C-alpha positions in Angstrom: 7.9 31.1 -57.7 7.2 34.7 -57.0 5.8 37.4 -59.4 7.7 40.6 -59.8 7.3 44.1 -61.5 9.3 44.5 -64.9 11.3 47.7 -64.3 13.2 47.2 -67.4 14.7 44.4 -69.7 17.2 43.7 -72.5 16.5 41.0 -75.0 19.5 40.7 -77.5 20.7 38.2 -79.9 24.9 37.5 -78.9 27.1 38.6 -81.5 28.0 35.0 -82.1 24.5 34.3 -83.2 24.5 31.4 -80.5 22.3 32.5 -78.0 19.9 35.0 -76.6 21.1 37.3 -74.0 18.7 38.3 -71.5 18.7 40.8 -68.5 15.3 41.6 -66.7 15.2 44.2 -63.9 12.7 43.9 -61.3 12.3 45.1 -57.7 15.0 42.5 -56.7 18.4 43.6 -56.0 20.1 41.7 -58.8 18.6 41.5 -62.0 17.7 38.1 -63.7 20.5 37.3 -66.4 20.3 34.2 -68.5 21.2 32.9 -72.2 18.6 31.1 -74.2 19.4 28.8 -77.1 17.1 27.2 -79.7 15.4 24.0 -79.2 12.5 21.9 -80.8 9.8 24.4 -79.3 12.0 27.6 -80.6 13.9 26.8 -83.3 15.2 30.1 -84.2 17.0 32.9 -82.0 14.8 35.5 -83.7 11.6 33.8 -82.7 12.7 33.6 -79.1 13.7 37.2 -79.0 10.3 38.2 -80.5 8.4 36.1 -78.0 10.3 37.7 -75.0 10.0 41.2 -76.3 6.3 40.8 -76.8 5.9 39.3 -73.3 8.1 41.8 -71.2 6.7 45.1 -73.3 3.3 43.8 -72.0 4.6 43.7 -68.5 5.9 47.2 -68.4 3.1 48.8 -70.5 0.4 47.1 -68.4 2.1 46.9 -65.2 2.0 43.1 -65.3 4.2 41.1 -63.2 6.5 38.4 -64.5 7.7 34.9 -62.7 11.3 33.7 -64.0 12.6 30.3 -62.6 16.0 29.2 -64.0 16.6 25.4 -63.3 20.2 25.3 -63.7 20.3 21.3 -63.3 18.0 20.9 -66.1 19.2 23.7 -68.3 15.9 25.6 -68.7 14.2 28.8 -68.1 10.5 29.2 -67.2 9.0 32.5 -67.8 5.2 33.2 -66.9 3.2 36.3 -67.4 -0.5 35.8 -66.6 -2.6 35.3 -69.6 0.3 36.1 -71.7 3.1 33.5 -72.0 3.9 30.5 -69.8 6.8 28.8 -71.4 9.9 27.1 -70.8 13.1 27.9 -72.8 16.4 26.0 -73.1 19.1 28.2 -71.5 21.3 28.8 -68.2 22.0 31.4 -65.9 24.5 34.0 -67.5 
């Protein structure tokens, strides 16, 4: 798990209203791209979108770094921003 500065990001509800489409550009060559789904902890797409927008905006505004881990075999994405968010979302690589 490595922490990276956030250059830009996009967090959108897919037009089908079935998942959140996320792209996070960092100092890595390829951006993080994944889809997030609702679950018991995050029952609405709007809640997921709002939580991520808030955390990633915090990163870009305050020059904080984000740690993103995608666990494809378990269908979850862990996102950590120090002292702001450390949570697991149900999702998969896009």
